C-alpha positions as CSV (number, residue, x, y, z in Angstrom):
1,X,117.8,5.0,-91.3
2,X,116.9,5.9,-88.1
3,X,113.5,7.9,-87.4
4,X,113.1,10.6,-84.9
5,X,111.0,10.3,-82.1
6,X,108.1,12.6,-83.7
7,X,108.1,10.8,-86.7
8,X,107.4,7.6,-84.6
9,X,104.6,9.1,-82.8
10,X,102.9,10.4,-86.0
11,X,103.1,7.0,-87.3
12,X,100.8,5.7,-83.8
13,X,98.2,8.6,-83.2
14,X,95.7,10.8,-84.8
15,X,94.8,14.1,-83.8
16,X,91.4,14.8,-83.7
17,X,90.1,18.6,-83.9
18,X,86.9,19.3,-82.7
19,X,85.3,22.3,-84.3
20,X,83.9,23.8,-81.1
21,X,83.5,23.1,-77.5
22,X,81.7,20.1,-76.7
23,X,77.9,21.2,-75.1
24,X,75.0,22.2,-76.6
25,X,75.4,24.1,-79.7
26,X,74.6,28.2,-79.1
27,X,71.0,29.0,-80.6
28,X,70.8,30.7,-83.9
29,X,68.0,32.6,-85.4
30,X,66.6,31.2,-88.5
31,X,67.9,32.7,-92.3
32,X,65.0,35.5,-93.0
33,X,62.5,34.0,-94.9
34,X,62.9,31.0,-93.3
35,X,60.3,28.9,-91.1
36,X,62.5,28.6,-87.8
37,X,62.8,24.7,-86.5
38,X,60.8,23.5,-83.3
39,X,62.6,24.5,-80.4
40,X,61.7,23.1,-76.6
41,X,64.0,26.0,-75.2
42,X,60.9,28.2,-76.5
43,X,57.8,27.0,-76.9
44,X,58.3,23.9,-74.0
45,X,57.6,20.6,-75.2
46,X,54.7,18.0,-75.0
47,X,53.7,17.4,-71.8
48,X,53.7,21.0,-70.7
49,X,51.2,22.1,-73.4
50,X,49.4,18.8,-72.5
51,X,49.2,19.6,-68.7
52,X,47.0,23.0,-68.8
53,X,44.6,21.4,-71.3
54,X,44.2,18.0,-68.5
55,X,43.7,20.5,-66.2
56,X,40.9,22.6,-67.9
57,X,39.4,19.1,-68.4
58,X,39.3,18.3,-65.1
59,X,37.5,21.7,-63.6
60,X,34.6,21.4,-66.7
61,X,34.2,17.8,-65.2
62,X,33.7,18.6,-61.6
63,X,31.7,22.1,-62.4
64,X,29.4,19.6,-64.4
65,X,29.5,17.4,-61.6
66,X,27.9,19.7,-58.9
67,X,26.3,21.2,-61.0
68,X,24.3,17.8,-61.8
69,X,24.4,16.8,-58.2
70,X,22.4,19.7,-57.2
71,X,20.0,18.9,-59.6
72,X,19.3,15.4,-58.5
73,X,19.8,16.5,-54.6
74,X,17.0,18.9,-55.8
75,X,15.0,16.6,-57.6
76,X,15.1,14.4,-54.6
77,X,13.7,17.0,-52.2
78,X,11.0,17.8,-54.6
79,X,10.7,14.1,-54.4
80,X,10.4,13.8,-50.6
81,X,8.0,16.3,-50.6
82,X,5.5,15.3,-53.0
83,X,5.6,11.4,-51.4
84,X,5.5,13.3,-48.2
85,X,2.3,15.3,-49.1
86,X,0.9,12.0,-50.4
87,X,1.6,10.2,-47.2
88,X,-0.4,13.1,-45.0
89,X,-2.7,12.9,-47.8
90,X,-3.6,9.1,-47.2
91,X,-3.2,9.3,-43.2
92,X,-4.4,12.2,-42.1
93,X,-7.9,11.2,-42.5
94,X,-7.3,7.6,-40.3
95,X,-5.7,9.3,-37.7
96,X,-8.3,11.9,-36.9
97,X,-10.7,9.1,-37.0
98,X,-8.4,7.6,-34.4
99,X,-7.9,10.5,-32.5
100,X,-11.2,11.2,-31.8
101,X,-11.6,7.4,-31.0
102,X,-9.0,7.5,-28.5
103,X,-10.5,10.7,-27.1
104,X,-13.5,9.5,-27.2
105,X,-12.6,6.4,-25.1
106,X,-10.6,9.0,-22.7
107,X,-14.1,10.5,-22.2
108,X,-15.9,7.5,-21.3
109,X,-13.1,6.3,-18.8
110,X,-13.5,9.1,-17.0
111,X,-17.0,9.3,-17.0
112,X,-16.2,5.1,-16.1
113,X,-13.6,6.2,-13.2
114,X,-16.8,8.6,-11.9
115,X,-18.8,6.0,-11.6
116,X,-16.6,3.8,-9.5
117,X,-15.6,6.5,-7.7
118,X,-19.6,7.0,-6.7
119,X,-19.5,3.4,-6.3
120,X,-16.7,3.5,-4.2
121,X,-18.9,5.9,-1.7
122,X,-21.9,4.1,-2.3
123,X,-20.0,0.6,-0.8
124,X,-18.1,2.9,1.9
125,X,-21.4,4.4,3.1
126,X,-23.3,0.6,3.2
127,X,-20.2,0.0,4.8
128,X,-20.5,2.7,7.4
129,X,-24.3,1.8,7.4
130,X,-24.0,-1.7,8.4
131,X,-20.7,-0.7,10.8
132,X,-23.7,1.4,12.6
133,X,-26.3,-0.9,12.1
134,X,-24.2,-4.2,13.8
135,X,-22.7,-2.0,16.6
136,X,-26.2,-0.7,17.6
137,X,-27.6,-4.5,17.6
138,X,-24.6,-5.7,19.5
139,X,-25.6,-2.9,21.9
140,X,-29.2,-4.2,21.7
141,X,-28.2,-7.4,22.8
142,X,-26.1,-6.1,25.5
143,X,-29.2,-4.6,27.2
144,X,-31.1,-7.3,26.7
145,X,-28.8,-10.0,28.3
146,X,-28.5,-7.8,31.3
147,X,-32.6,-8.1,32.2
148,X,-32.6,-11.4,31.2
149,X,-32.5,-14.7,33.2
150,X,-28.8,-15.7,33.5
151,X,-29.3,-19.0,30.5
152,X,-31.4,-16.1,28.2
153,X,-28.0,-14.2,28.8
154,X,-25.8,-16.3,28.3
155,X,-27.3,-17.1,24.5
156,X,-27.3,-13.0,24.0
157,X,-24.0,-12.7,24.9
158,X,-23.0,-15.7,22.3
159,X,-25.2,-13.9,19.6
160,X,-23.5,-10.8,20.0
161,X,-19.9,-12.4,20.0
162,X,-20.0,-14.4,16.8
163,X,-21.8,-10.7,15.1
164,X,-18.7,-9.2,17.0
165,X,-16.1,-11.9,15.3
166,X,-18.2,-11.7,11.9
167,X,-17.4,-7.7,12.1
168,X,-13.8,-8.3,13.1
169,X,-13.3,-10.5,10.0
170,X,-14.8,-8.5,7.6
171,X,-12.9,-5.6,9.4
172,X,-15.8,-3.0,9.9
173,X,-15.0,-0.2,11.1
174,X,-15.8,1.0,14.7
175,X,-15.0,3.9,16.9
176,X,-13.4,3.9,20.4
177,X,-16.4,4.4,22.2
178,X,-17.9,1.6,20.9
179,X,-15.3,-0.8,22.2
180,X,-15.3,1.6,25.5
181,X,-19.3,1.1,25.9
182,X,-19.2,-2.5,25.3
183,X,-16.5,-3.6,27.5
184,X,-17.8,-1.4,30.7
185,X,-20.8,-3.6,29.7
186,X,-19.4,-7.0,29.7
187,X,-17.4,-6.2,33.3
188,X,-20.6,-5.4,34.7
189,X,-22.4,-8.8,33.7
190,X,-19.0,-10.2,34.3
191,X,-19.2,-9.4,37.9
192,X,-22.4,-11.5,38.1
193,X,-21.6,-15.0,39.9
194,X,-23.4,-17.0,37.8
195,X,-20.5,-19.3,35.6
196,X,-22.7,-19.7,32.6
197,X,-22.9,-15.6,32.3
198,X,-18.8,-15.0,33.6
199,X,-17.9,-17.9,30.5
200,X,-19.9,-15.7,28.1
201,X,-19.1,-12.7,28.6
202,X,-14.6,-13.8,29.1
203,X,-15.6,-15.1,25.7
204,X,-17.3,-12.4,24.2
205,X,-14.1,-9.8,25.8
206,X,-12.1,-12.0,24.3
207,X,-13.5,-11.4,20.9
208,X,-13.7,-7.7,21.5
209,X,-10.1,-7.3,22.1
210,X,-9.0,-9.1,19.0
211,X,-11.2,-7.0,16.8
212,X,-10.2,-3.7,18.4
213,X,-6.4,-5.2,17.6
214,X,-7.1,-6.1,14.2
215,X,-8.3,-2.1,13.5
216,X,-5.1,-0.6,14.7
217,X,-3.3,0.2,11.6
218,X,0.6,-0.5,11.9
219,X,2.6,2.7,12.0
220,X,4.8,4.1,9.0
221,X,7.2,4.9,11.2
222,X,8.2,2.6,14.4
223,X,11.5,1.5,15.5
224,X,11.1,-2.2,15.6
225,X,13.9,-3.3,18.8
226,X,12.7,-7.0,18.6
227,X,11.9,-8.9,15.4
228,X,11.3,-12.6,15.9
229,X,10.0,-13.3,12.6
230,X,13.4,-15.8,11.9
231,X,12.8,-17.6,14.8
232,X,9.3,-18.7,15.2
233,X,7.9,-18.5,18.2
234,X,10.8,-17.4,20.2
235,X,10.2,-15.0,23.3
236,X,11.1,-11.5,22.9
237,X,11.4,-10.9,26.7
238,X,12.4,-13.6,29.6
239,X,10.3,-13.4,32.2
240,X,11.9,-14.5,35.7
241,X,9.1,-14.8,38.0
242,X,5.5,-14.4,37.0
243,X,4.4,-14.2,40.4
244,X,6.2,-11.0,40.8
245,X,7.3,-7.6,39.2
246,X,11.1,-8.5,38.7
247,X,11.7,-6.1,35.6
248,X,10.8,-3.2,33.9
249,X,10.3,-3.2,30.3
250,X,10.0,0.4,28.6
251,X,9.9,2.3,25.2
252,X,10.2,-0.6,23.1
253,X,8.8,-2.2,20.2
254,X,7.6,-6.3,19.7
255,X,6.7,-8.2,16.0
256,X,6.2,-11.5,15.7
257,X,7.2,-13.0,18.8
258,X,5.2,-15.4,21.9
259,X,5.4,-12.3,24.8
260,X,4.4,-13.4,28.1
261,X,3.8,-10.6,29.9
262,X,3.7,-11.7,34.0
263,X,6.3,-10.6,36.0
264,X,7.2,-7.2,34.3
265,X,6.0,-3.7,34.2
266,X,5.6,-2.3,30.5
267,X,6.0,1.1,29.7
268,X,5.3,2.9,26.6
269,X,5.4,-0.3,24.8
270,X,4.0,-1.7,21.1
271,X,3.3,-5.4,20.1
272,X,3.0,-5.9,16.9
273,X,1.6,-9.1,15.1
274,X,2.6,-11.3,18.1
275,X,1.2,-13.2,20.2
276,X,0.6,-12.5,23.4
277,X,-0.1,-15.1,26.5
278,X,-0.9,-13.7,29.8
279,X,-1.3,-16.4,32.9
280,X,-2.5,-13.8,35.4
281,X,0.2,-12.9,37.4
282,X,1.6,-9.9,38.3
283,X,1.8,-7.0,35.9
284,X,0.8,-3.3,35.3
285,X,0.7,-1.8,31.5
286,X,0.8,1.8,31.1
287,X,0.5,3.4,27.1
288,X,0.8,-0.4,25.9
289,X,-0.7,-0.6,22.4
290,X,-1.4,-4.4,20.8
291,X,-1.5,-4.2,16.8
292,X,-2.8,-7.3,15.1
293,X,-2.0,-9.4,17.7
294,X,-3.9,-13.1,19.3
295,X,-4.6,-13.6,23.0
296,X,-4.4,-16.1,25.4
297,X,-5.2,-16.1,29.1
298,X,-6.8,-17.8,31.5
299,X,-10.4,-17.3,32.7
300,X,-10.2,-15.3,35.7
301,X,-10.7,-11.5,37.2
302,X,-7.3,-11.0,36.3
303,X,-7.7,-12.7,32.3
304,X,-10.5,-10.1,32.0
305,X,-9.2,-6.9,33.1
306,X,-5.9,-8.1,30.5
307,X,-8.7,-8.3,27.8
308,X,-10.7,-5.0,28.9
309,X,-7.6,-3.4,28.3
310,X,-6.4,-4.4,25.1
311,X,-10.0,-3.7,23.8
312,X,-10.2,0.1,25.1
313,X,-8.8,3.0,25.3
314,X,-7.3,2.6,28.9
315,X,-4.0,3.9,29.2
316,X,-2.9,1.9,32.3
317,X,-4.1,-1.6,33.5
318,X,-1.9,-3.5,37.3
319,X,-2.7,-6.5,38.5
320,X,-2.7,-7.1,41.7
321,X,-4.5,-3.9,41.7
322,X,-3.3,-1.6,44.8
323,X,-4.5,-2.7,48.4
324,X,-5.6,-5.6,47.0
325,X,-4.2,-9.7,47.0
326,X,-5.1,-12.2,44.4
327,X,-5.3,-15.9,46.1
328,X,-2.2,-17.3,46.2
329,X,0.3,-14.4,45.8
């Protein structure tokens, strides 16, 4: 028996009939009198209901914490103020006592400072009186030496010289008039032909020159042209021939040097803390200052003249003097 193609297909295939289109069935209202079922599209799902509740709860917690922290901060401030008041109450009396003690100490210091100043004035007055008394004694010794025998005069000059050495070591102040007057008196005594008087007057003039040099203050602003501090015993300027005026040196300042003066004209020069040597040769000094210097020279007319120049405020010294020829030159 032969079967048709359609019959053969019907044996192997089954036709499925769908009642409606695939997808979400359309919503329909419940029958009257019946409770509608839960529908997320109408009422929302569970997460959508919980989220607002959580947000509200977090807001309530935040408000609570803010109020709590404000209360804690207010309590802390009140506690700090109370603590500070207690500290002030404890510390204020001792602090006041300390302030009173400090004020008293400052007052005592002021009184002590006033006493120190008065004491300094008294010491200065005593030093001035001592200076004046020392100068009077030296002048009296010189006056006595001028009217005594050579031997007695030499002893008086040696005594006066010892006072000058003490005054130099103690840095007792003295005015220029004192050095000028003493130098003039020593010059008159030195002209005596007595060797004993010449030696004593020369020695005293030497001490007087170094005394005057030690009292002259170093200028605050001075341009040192030659400083031999790093080379001990160095000579600032070399002298070619001490017997003649071979050169002129001017407008300079020499410090910490050894310097021979012979054989040069020195003009507007300053020697500071230097060792000055003069052998009695040709020399011209014009406006030359010796500050804190030591001198070395021979006992002679030229050497005495240099020491007189250094001890007084004379502006010029020249040797040999004009119209005068020294023996040996």
